[in-house]
C-alpha positions as CSV (number, residue, x, y, z in Angstrom):
1,M,-44.6,33.6,-25.2
2,S,-45.6,36.5,-23.4
3,E,-44.2,39.3,-22.9
4,A,-45.1,38.5,-18.9
5,A,-43.7,35.3,-19.4
6,I,-39.8,34.1,-17.9
7,H,-37.0,35.0,-19.5
8,L,-34.8,31.5,-19.9
9,E,-31.4,31.2,-22.1
10,G,-32.5,30.1,-25.9
11,L,-36.0,31.8,-25.5
12,G,-36.7,34.6,-26.7
13,K,-34.7,35.7,-28.8
14,K,-35.8,37.5,-32.5
15,G,-34.9,36.9,-35.9
16,G,-36.0,37.0,-39.1
17,G,-39.2,34.9,-40.4
18,R,-36.9,33.1,-42.8
19,T,-34.2,32.2,-40.2
20,R,-37.5,30.9,-37.6
21,G,-38.5,28.6,-39.9
22,R,-35.6,26.9,-40.7
23,V,-34.8,26.9,-36.9
24,A,-38.1,25.2,-36.5
25,M,-37.5,22.9,-39.4
26,M,-34.2,21.5,-37.2
27,M,-35.8,21.6,-34.4
28,G,-38.0,20.1,-35.7
29,L,-35.3,17.2,-36.8
30,F,-33.7,17.1,-33.5
31,V,-37.0,16.5,-31.0
32,A,-38.0,13.4,-33.8
33,V,-34.3,12.4,-33.3
34,Y,-33.9,12.5,-29.9
35,A,-37.4,11.4,-29.1
36,V,-36.1,8.2,-30.7
37,M,-32.9,7.7,-28.6
38,G,-34.4,9.2,-25.5
39,G,-37.2,6.5,-25.5
40,R,-34.4,4.0,-25.8
41,I,-32.5,5.4,-23.2
42,V,-35.3,4.9,-21.3
43,Q,-36.0,1.8,-22.0
44,L,-32.3,0.1,-21.2
45,A,-32.6,2.1,-18.4
46,V,-35.3,0.7,-17.0
47,Q,-33.6,-2.6,-18.0
48,K,-30.8,-2.0,-16.3
49,S,-32.3,-1.8,-12.6
50,E,-34.5,-4.6,-13.3
51,I,-30.9,-6.3,-13.7
52,T,-29.0,-4.3,-10.6
53,G,-32.0,-3.4,-8.4
54,S,-30.9,0.4,-8.3
55,I,-32.7,2.8,-6.3
56,P,-35.2,4.0,-8.8
57,R,-34.3,8.0,-9.8
58,A,-37.1,10.7,-8.5
59,A,-37.6,13.1,-11.3
60,Q,-35.3,15.9,-10.7
61,M,-37.2,19.3,-11.4
62,A,-34.5,21.9,-11.9
63,R,-35.6,25.6,-10.9
64,P,-34.8,29.2,-11.8
65,D,-33.3,31.4,-9.2
66,I,-35.7,33.9,-7.9
67,L,-33.9,37.3,-6.8
68,D,-34.9,40.8,-6.2
69,R,-34.2,44.0,-8.3
70,N,-31.0,44.3,-7.0
71,G,-29.8,40.9,-7.7
72,Q,-30.3,39.2,-4.5
73,V,-31.4,35.2,-4.2
74,L,-34.8,35.4,-2.9
75,A,-35.2,31.4,-3.9
76,T,-33.0,28.8,-5.0
77,D,-32.2,25.1,-5.4
78,I,-29.9,23.0,-3.2
79,R,-28.3,19.8,-3.3
80,T,-29.7,17.5,-0.9
81,A,-30.2,13.3,-0.1
82,S,-33.0,11.1,0.5
83,L,-32.3,8.0,2.9
84,F,-33.7,4.4,0.9
85,A,-33.5,1.3,2.2
86,E,-33.3,-2.7,0.5
87,P,-35.4,-4.2,2.9
88,H,-34.5,-7.5,1.7
89,R,-30.9,-6.6,2.0
90,A,-31.0,-5.3,5.1
91,G,-29.9,-7.0,8.3
92,D,-32.3,-7.5,11.5
93,P,-34.6,-4.1,11.8
94,D,-34.3,-3.8,15.6
95,E,-30.7,-3.2,14.5
96,V,-30.8,-1.2,11.8
97,V,-33.9,1.0,13.4
98,E,-32.0,1.6,16.9
99,K,-28.6,2.5,15.0
100,L,-30.3,5.0,12.5
101,R,-32.3,7.0,15.4
102,T,-28.8,7.9,16.7
103,V,-28.6,9.7,14.3
104,L,-32.2,10.3,13.5
105,P,-33.3,10.5,16.7
106,D,-37.1,11.4,15.6
107,L,-37.4,8.5,13.1
108,S,-40.3,6.4,13.9
109,Y,-39.2,3.4,15.7
110,E,-42.2,1.4,15.1
111,S,-43.5,2.3,11.5
112,T,-39.7,2.1,10.4
113,R,-39.4,-1.1,11.6
114,R,-42.8,-2.4,10.0
115,R,-41.3,-1.2,6.9
116,L,-38.6,-3.2,6.9
117,K,-39.8,-6.0,7.4
118,S,-42.2,-5.4,4.3
119,S,-41.7,-7.0,0.8
120,A,-41.0,-4.1,-0.5
121,K,-37.7,-3.7,-2.8
122,Y,-37.4,-0.1,-1.9
123,I,-38.7,2.1,0.7
124,R,-37.5,5.9,1.0
125,L,-37.3,6.6,5.1
126,R,-36.4,10.6,5.4
127,R,-36.1,13.4,3.0
128,D,-34.1,16.1,2.9
129,L,-30.9,15.0,4.6
130,T,-28.3,17.2,5.6
131,P,-24.2,16.8,5.2
132,R,-24.2,16.0,8.5
133,Q,-26.7,13.7,8.9
134,Q,-25.7,12.1,5.7
135,A,-21.8,10.9,7.0
136,A,-23.4,9.9,10.1
137,I,-25.6,7.7,8.1
138,H,-22.6,6.0,5.9
139,D,-20.4,5.5,8.9
140,L,-22.9,3.2,10.7
141,G,-22.5,0.7,7.5
142,L,-25.8,-0.7,7.8
143,A,-26.2,-2.9,4.7
144,G,-29.2,-2.3,2.5
145,I,-28.9,1.2,3.7
146,K,-28.8,3.7,0.4
147,F,-29.1,7.3,-0.9
148,E,-30.8,9.4,-3.6
149,P,-29.4,13.0,-4.5
150,E,-32.2,14.8,-4.5
151,K,-32.8,18.9,-4.8
152,K,-34.7,20.9,-2.8
153,R,-36.0,24.2,-3.0
154,F,-34.1,26.9,-0.6
155,Y,-35.4,30.3,0.6
156,P,-32.6,32.1,2.2
157,G,-35.5,34.6,3.9
158,G,-37.1,32.4,5.1
159,A,-41.1,33.6,5.9
160,T,-39.4,37.3,4.9
161,A,-41.4,37.5,0.9
162,A,-43.4,34.1,1.6
163,H,-46.6,35.1,0.5
164,V,-45.0,36.6,-2.2
165,L,-42.9,33.9,-3.3
166,G,-45.3,30.8,-2.7
167,L,-43.8,27.5,-1.8
168,T,-43.1,24.5,-4.1
169,S,-44.2,20.6,-3.8
170,A,-41.4,17.8,-3.4
171,D,-40.9,17.3,-7.1
172,G,-40.3,20.6,-7.7
173,R,-43.6,21.8,-8.8
174,G,-44.9,25.2,-7.9
175,I,-48.1,25.2,-6.3
176,A,-48.5,28.3,-4.7
177,G,-47.4,32.3,-5.1
178,F,-45.0,33.3,-7.5
179,E,-43.4,30.0,-8.3
180,K,-47.1,28.6,-9.9
181,W,-47.2,31.8,-11.6
182,L,-43.4,30.9,-13.2
183,D,-44.8,27.1,-13.9
184,G,-47.6,28.3,-16.1
185,N,-45.4,31.0,-18.1
186,G,-42.7,29.1,-19.3
187,L,-41.5,26.7,-16.8
188,E,-43.9,24.2,-16.7
189,Q,-43.5,23.8,-20.9
190,L,-39.6,24.1,-20.9
191,R,-39.8,21.0,-17.8
192,S,-42.2,19.3,-21.1
193,A,-39.6,19.5,-23.7
194,G,-37.0,17.9,-21.1
195,L,-34.9,21.8,-21.7
196,A,-35.4,22.5,-17.9
197,K,-31.7,22.1,-16.5
198,A,-30.7,23.9,-13.8
199,E,-27.4,24.8,-16.3
200,S,-29.7,26.8,-19.1
201,L,-32.3,28.2,-16.8
202,E,-31.5,32.4,-16.2
203,P,-32.3,33.7,-13.0
204,V,-35.8,35.2,-12.9
205,R,-35.1,39.2,-11.4
206,T,-38.5,40.8,-9.9
207,S,-39.7,43.8,-9.1
208,L,-38.9,43.2,-4.9
209,D,-36.1,45.1,-3.0
210,L,-35.3,42.5,-0.3
211,R,-34.3,45.5,2.1
212,V,-37.8,47.8,1.4
213,Q,-39.7,43.9,1.7
214,H,-37.6,43.5,5.6
215,V,-38.3,47.0,6.7
216,L,-42.0,46.4,5.8
217,R,-42.4,43.1,7.6
218,D,-40.4,44.2,10.6
219,A,-43.0,47.4,11.0
220,L,-46.2,44.7,10.6
221,N,-45.0,42.7,13.1
222,H,-44.4,46.2,15.2
223,A,-47.8,46.9,14.5
224,M,-49.1,43.2,14.9
225,E,-47.3,43.0,19.0
226,R,-48.1,46.7,20.2
227,Y,-52.1,47.0,18.6
228,R,-53.0,43.4,19.1
229,C,-53.9,42.8,15.3
230,I,-55.2,39.4,14.4
231,G,-53.7,40.4,10.9
232,A,-52.0,43.0,9.1
233,A,-50.8,43.8,5.1
234,G,-48.7,45.9,3.4
235,V,-47.1,47.1,0.3
236,V,-44.9,49.4,-1.3
237,L,-45.7,50.5,-4.9
238,D,-44.0,52.3,-7.5
239,A,-46.3,55.0,-8.5
240,L,-44.8,55.5,-11.8
241,T,-43.9,51.8,-13.2
242,G,-46.3,49.6,-11.2
243,E,-43.7,47.6,-9.7
244,I,-44.4,45.9,-6.5
245,V,-41.4,47.0,-4.3
246,A,-42.3,45.1,-1.2
247,L,-45.5,43.5,0.2
248,S,-46.2,41.4,3.0
249,S,-49.0,40.3,5.0
250,L,-49.1,38.4,8.4
251,P,-49.4,35.8,9.6
252,D,-47.1,34.5,7.8
253,Y,-44.8,31.5,7.4
254,D,-41.1,30.1,7.2
255,L,-41.0,28.8,3.5
256,N,-38.5,26.3,4.5
257,D,-40.6,24.6,7.3
258,P,-43.9,25.5,6.0
259,H,-46.3,23.4,8.0
260,D,-49.1,25.8,9.0
261,Q,-49.3,27.8,5.6
262,Q,-53.1,26.3,4.7
263,A,-54.0,27.9,8.3
264,P,-57.4,30.3,7.5
265,D,-54.9,33.0,9.0
266,R,-52.7,32.7,6.2
267,L,-53.6,33.9,3.5
268,N,-52.6,37.1,1.7
269,R,-54.2,40.3,2.9
270,M,-52.7,41.9,0.1
271,T,-53.7,40.5,-3.2
272,S,-56.5,37.8,-2.3
273,G,-58.6,39.1,0.6
274,V,-61.1,41.5,0.2
275,Y,-62.4,44.0,2.7
276,E,-64.5,47.4,2.6
277,M,-61.6,50.3,2.9
278,G,-64.0,52.6,4.4
279,S,-62.3,56.4,4.5
280,S,-60.0,55.5,2.1
281,F,-62.1,55.2,-0.9
282,K,-63.4,58.6,-0.4
283,A,-60.3,59.8,-2.1
284,L,-61.7,58.2,-5.1
285,T,-65.2,59.5,-4.7
286,L,-63.3,63.1,-4.4
287,A,-60.9,62.5,-7.2
288,M,-64.2,61.6,-9.4
289,A,-66.4,65.0,-8.1
290,L,-63.2,67.2,-8.9
291,D,-62.3,65.5,-12.1
292,S,-66.3,65.4,-13.5
293,G,-66.7,69.6,-13.2
294,I,-69.0,69.5,-11.0
295,V,-67.0,70.3,-8.2
296,H,-64.0,72.6,-7.6
297,M,-61.7,73.8,-5.2
298,G,-63.6,76.3,-3.1
299,S,-66.9,74.6,-3.8
300,I,-69.0,74.4,-0.4
301,I,-70.8,71.2,0.4
302,D,-73.7,71.6,2.8
303,A,-72.8,68.8,5.7
304,S,-75.0,70.6,8.2
305,Q,-77.3,67.9,8.7
306,K,-77.4,63.9,8.6
307,L,-78.2,62.5,5.2
308,R,-81.1,60.4,5.5
309,V,-83.0,57.9,2.6
310,G,-85.6,56.1,3.7
311,R,-85.0,54.7,6.9
312,H,-81.1,54.8,7.0
313,A,-79.1,58.1,8.1
314,I,-75.8,58.8,7.2
315,G,-74.0,60.8,9.4
316,D,-70.3,62.1,10.3
317,F,-68.0,60.4,12.8
318,H,-66.9,64.0,15.2
319,G,-68.6,65.8,12.2
320,K,-68.4,69.7,12.2
321,Y,-72.4,69.8,11.0
322,R,-71.7,72.8,9.0
323,P,-71.0,74.0,5.1
324,L,-67.6,73.0,4.2
325,T,-65.5,73.1,1.8
326,L,-64.2,70.1,-0.4
327,P,-60.6,70.1,1.2
328,E,-62.8,70.0,4.8
329,V,-64.8,67.2,3.4
330,F,-61.7,65.4,2.6
331,V,-59.6,66.6,5.8
332,Y,-62.8,66.0,8.0
333,S,-63.8,62.9,6.5
334,S,-67.3,63.7,6.3
335,N,-69.6,61.3,5.1
336,I,-72.2,63.3,4.7
337,G,-70.2,65.8,2.1
338,T,-68.9,63.0,0.4
339,A,-72.2,60.9,-0.1
340,K,-73.9,64.5,-1.6
341,L,-70.5,64.5,-4.5
342,A,-71.3,60.8,-5.0
343,D,-75.4,61.4,-5.2
344,Q,-74.4,64.3,-7.7
345,L,-73.2,62.4,-10.6
346,G,-75.5,59.2,-9.9
347,I,-75.1,55.5,-9.8
348,D,-74.2,55.3,-13.2
349,H,-71.3,57.3,-13.2
350,H,-70.6,56.4,-10.1
351,R,-69.9,53.1,-10.3
352,G,-68.5,53.5,-14.4
353,F,-65.8,55.6,-12.4
354,L,-64.6,52.9,-9.7
355,K,-64.8,50.3,-12.7
356,K,-62.5,52.3,-14.6
357,M,-59.9,52.6,-11.9
358,G,-59.6,49.0,-11.7
359,V,-61.3,48.3,-7.9
360,M,-64.2,46.4,-9.2
361,D,-62.7,43.2,-11.9
362,E,-59.9,40.7,-10.5
363,M,-56.9,41.7,-10.6
364,E,-54.3,40.4,-12.5
365,L,-51.1,39.3,-11.4
366,E,-48.3,37.4,-11.3
367,L,-49.9,35.6,-8.1
368,P,-52.5,32.8,-8.5
369,E,-54.0,33.7,-4.9
370,I,-56.3,36.5,-6.4
371,G,-59.7,38.0,-4.9
372,K,-62.7,38.7,-6.8
373,P,-64.6,42.2,-5.5
374,Q,-67.3,42.3,-3.8
375,Y,-70.8,44.4,-4.3
376,P,-74.0,44.9,-5.4
377,K,-75.5,43.7,-8.1
378,D,-78.8,46.0,-7.6
379,W,-76.7,49.2,-7.3
380,K,-79.4,51.2,-5.4
381,R,-78.9,55.0,-4.2
382,I,-78.7,54.3,-1.1
383,N,-75.7,51.6,-2.4
384,S,-73.9,54.2,-4.1
385,L,-73.7,57.1,-1.0
386,T,-72.3,54.1,1.4
387,I,-70.3,52.7,-1.0
388,A,-68.3,56.3,-1.6
389,F,-67.3,56.6,2.1
390,G,-66.3,52.9,2.0
391,H,-68.9,51.1,2.9
392,G,-71.1,48.6,0.5
393,L,-68.0,47.5,-1.3
394,S,-65.1,45.1,-0.9
395,T,-62.0,44.8,-2.6
396,T,-58.4,43.7,-2.7
397,P,-55.8,46.6,-1.0
398,L,-53.4,46.0,-3.9
399,Q,-56.3,47.2,-6.2
400,T,-57.1,50.4,-3.5
401,A,-52.9,51.2,-4.0
402,A,-53.0,50.7,-8.0
403,A,-56.1,53.2,-7.9
404,A,-54.4,55.8,-5.6
405,A,-50.9,55.7,-7.6
406,A,-53.6,57.0,-10.9
407,L,-54.0,59.1,-8.7
408,M,-50.9,60.6,-7.3
409,N,-49.1,60.0,-11.1
410,G,-51.1,61.8,-13.5
411,G,-54.0,60.2,-14.0
412,R,-52.5,57.2,-15.0
413,L,-53.4,54.0,-14.0
414,I,-51.0,51.5,-14.3
415,K,-51.5,47.4,-13.5
416,P,-49.5,46.3,-10.2
417,T,-46.6,43.7,-11.4
418,F,-43.6,41.7,-10.0
419,R,-41.8,42.0,-12.9
420,R,-39.6,44.9,-13.6
421,Q,-40.4,47.6,-15.7
422,S,-39.2,51.3,-16.7
423,I,-41.3,54.4,-16.9
424,D,-41.4,54.2,-20.4
425,E,-42.9,50.2,-20.5
426,A,-44.9,51.1,-18.1
427,L,-46.6,54.0,-20.1
428,R,-47.1,51.7,-23.2
429,D,-50.2,49.8,-21.0
430,A,-51.4,52.2,-18.6
431,K,-54.6,54.6,-19.0
432,Q,-55.4,58.0,-18.5
433,V,-58.5,57.5,-16.3
434,I,-58.5,61.2,-14.4
435,K,-57.3,64.5,-16.0
436,P,-53.4,65.4,-14.4
437,E,-54.9,68.8,-12.8
438,T,-58.0,66.2,-10.9
439,S,-54.2,64.3,-10.0
440,A,-52.2,68.2,-9.1
441,N,-55.9,68.7,-6.8
442,M,-55.5,65.0,-5.2
443,R,-52.1,65.3,-4.5
444,Y,-52.8,68.7,-2.2
445,L,-55.5,66.8,-0.6
446,F,-53.9,64.1,0.7
447,R,-50.5,66.8,1.7
448,L,-53.3,69.0,3.2
449,N,-54.4,65.7,5.6
450,V,-51.1,64.9,6.5
451,E,-50.5,68.2,7.8
452,K,-54.0,69.3,9.3
453,G,-56.0,65.8,8.9
454,S,-55.8,62.7,10.5
455,G,-52.9,61.4,9.6
456,K,-50.4,64.0,11.0
457,R,-48.8,60.5,13.1
458,A,-47.6,59.5,9.2
459,E,-45.7,62.6,9.3
460,V,-41.9,61.8,8.7
461,P,-39.8,64.8,8.9
462,G,-38.6,65.9,4.8
463,Y,-40.1,63.4,3.1
464,H,-43.2,65.1,2.3
465,V,-45.8,62.8,2.8
466,G,-49.0,62.3,1.9
467,G,-52.3,60.0,3.0
468,K,-55.7,59.4,4.0
469,T,-57.1,56.8,6.5
470,G,-59.4,54.6,6.8
471,T,-61.9,52.8,9.6
472,A,-63.9,50.5,9.2
473,E,-66.3,48.5,10.8
474,K,-66.5,44.6,10.1
475,V,-69.2,43.0,9.1
476,V,-69.9,40.2,11.9
477,N,-73.0,38.4,11.5
478,G,-74.1,40.0,9.1
479,R,-74.2,43.7,11.2
480,Y,-71.6,45.8,11.1
481,S,-69.4,45.4,14.8
482,K,-68.9,48.7,16.7
483,T,-65.8,47.4,18.5
484,K,-63.9,45.3,15.5
485,R,-62.6,47.7,12.5
486,Y,-60.4,47.0,9.3
487,N,-58.3,50.4,9.6
488,D,-55.9,51.4,6.7
489,F,-53.7,54.2,6.1
490,L,-52.6,55.3,1.9
491,A,-49.7,57.4,1.6
492,A,-47.6,59.0,-0.8
493,F,-44.3,60.3,-0.8
494,P,-43.0,62.7,-2.5
495,I,-45.9,64.6,-2.4
496,E,-45.0,67.4,-5.1
497,N,-44.0,64.2,-7.8
498,P,-44.8,61.0,-5.4
499,R,-42.9,58.3,-7.0
500,Y,-44.1,55.2,-4.0
501,I,-47.4,54.6,-3.0
502,V,-47.6,52.5,1.0
503,F,-50.8,51.2,2.5
504,V,-51.2,49.3,5.2
505,T,-54.2,47.2,6.7
506,L,-54.2,46.5,10.6
507,D,-57.3,44.0,10.9
508,E,-58.9,44.4,14.4
509,P,-56.2,46.5,16.0
510,K,-56.5,47.3,19.7
511,A,-55.3,50.7,21.6
512,P,-51.7,50.6,23.0
513,P,-50.8,49.5,26.0
514,E,-50.6,52.9,27.2
515,G,-53.7,54.0,26.4
516,G,-55.4,55.8,23.1
517,G,-57.6,55.9,20.1
518,V,-58.6,53.1,17.9
519,T,-58.8,55.0,14.7
520,A,-56.4,54.2,11.7
521,G,-55.1,57.8,12.6
522,S,-53.8,56.1,15.9
523,N,-52.6,53.2,14.3
524,A,-52.3,52.4,10.4
525,A,-50.9,56.2,9.9
526,P,-47.9,55.9,12.6
527,T,-47.0,52.4,10.9
528,V,-46.7,54.0,7.4
529,G,-44.7,56.9,8.7
530,E,-42.2,54.4,10.3
531,I,-42.4,52.3,7.2
532,I,-41.7,55.8,5.6
533,R,-38.8,56.5,7.8
534,R,-36.8,53.7,7.3
535,A,-37.4,52.7,3.3
536,A,-37.5,56.3,1.6
537,P,-33.6,55.9,2.3
538,L,-33.0,53.4,1.0
539,L,-35.1,53.7,-2.1
540,G,-33.1,56.3,-3.1
541,V,-35.5,59.8,-1.9
542,E,-33.7,62.4,-0.6
543,P,-35.1,64.0,2.2
544,E,-36.0,68.5,1.5
545,F,-36.8,70.6,3.9
546,G,-38.8,73.9,2.9
547,P,-38.7,77.3,5.2
548,E,-39.8,76.1,9.1
549,N,-39.4,72.6,7.4
550,E,-42.5,72.6,6.0
551,A,-43.7,71.1,2.6
552,F,-44.0,72.3,-0.4
553,L,-47.4,72.0,-1.3
554,A,-47.8,71.4,-5.3
555,A,-50.8,71.6,-6.7
556,D,-52.5,75.3,-7.0
């Protein structure tokens, strides 16, 4: 089993080659013996069932508890019961249905009556009875009515981590999210071997922090209401370990009543949705240019005129239309300046850098719902220019957050994960994708943008937030819409030595009730600020204040 596989009792223990050989031989003998015994037991059980007429027991698929990083239960098995009837032993169908409906008023009269008149040996009338319902039905004293104990998956948090945890089927198999990943990474093999017993399954501890997960989802809900979005998503990512501390996508659904789980707007926008990221992608372009050495922090880029390529003209939103320093290109979010940087390096270098940063390949994660990035097969100059400022390449928000972590943490790209891992464990598989000095310069630019640029409303006193806004026009009927936007804010804190990345996306936000802007600086940025303000103390990040409460810029 791979390192990513779940650790269950009796698995993953190390030993010498000889010991493993002896154990394997003994296990083979035991399997052979018990296979014969098991077959005989099943045969006898079937014969007994035919003789006694007992209810055929459904397979009881035990699953391990899923915990957050602090041991809080996210998913567990609970005991429940199903209601069965033996039509040939039941009394008058009309009377049986009328009495059952005194306890289960939503039980269909006609359907149940028809089934009780059938020649079927057993019929299931209801799953997941509560103890009170079971006791009340038992007290009715109806002949031919029986109960069958079963297991049911229960999620104490309801919708809190819906898109992460996923779902199980009625027979206990994972069909979505982390639950499905568990089946493919050890649990299904144990089940097939008959070893998936509740008492032998160790809990699976994830990287999630339930407290931070609640903060993230609550802040996204508030943003959905305030800015009347059609969707929102966010992630809190540990920049040094790759651990996903919180991840939420809205609208979501109650895992204990997932009737609307298949609705199109219930997709996991953070991992399976792919979007053009807008100006937050400029961070990658500037990092690429700085890392290549073609520019430095004091370089001047001429943004005095629109950049024309054939019939296309690239301009700036509220542009200065003058030469800009490199920090000004970032703070003023200049499309012209950013496109010129990509143009200097050329198509092959640009494409190779984005691939190295992990935003062009399908991501590996402990969830099956993963989107595939989209970009031009024939990557022309105009494509490179627009991708430089976030239009023309669509990727998942989580991949963008992981790339941003590399920009902030000294240049190491670490795969995001829901598994617990230390910094040392993360560094073993990390890839150095930019120079440490490039990372230091990017931290400076992120902080400068919150102090003086479009990210001002993400500021949280004492926590030294840095970040970049992104406002992308959505494609509607093959054209960029002037009224529908995809906004995001990509943040890191504390910026002197960033430990956490917070990335929030808002789908089609509108101006708040009191009026105001509709760009990311007016909605996504303050949403990130709210998350950091509430989550930072939970994460153990203590506020620090410098002269006049202004943060110290970590970079030269």
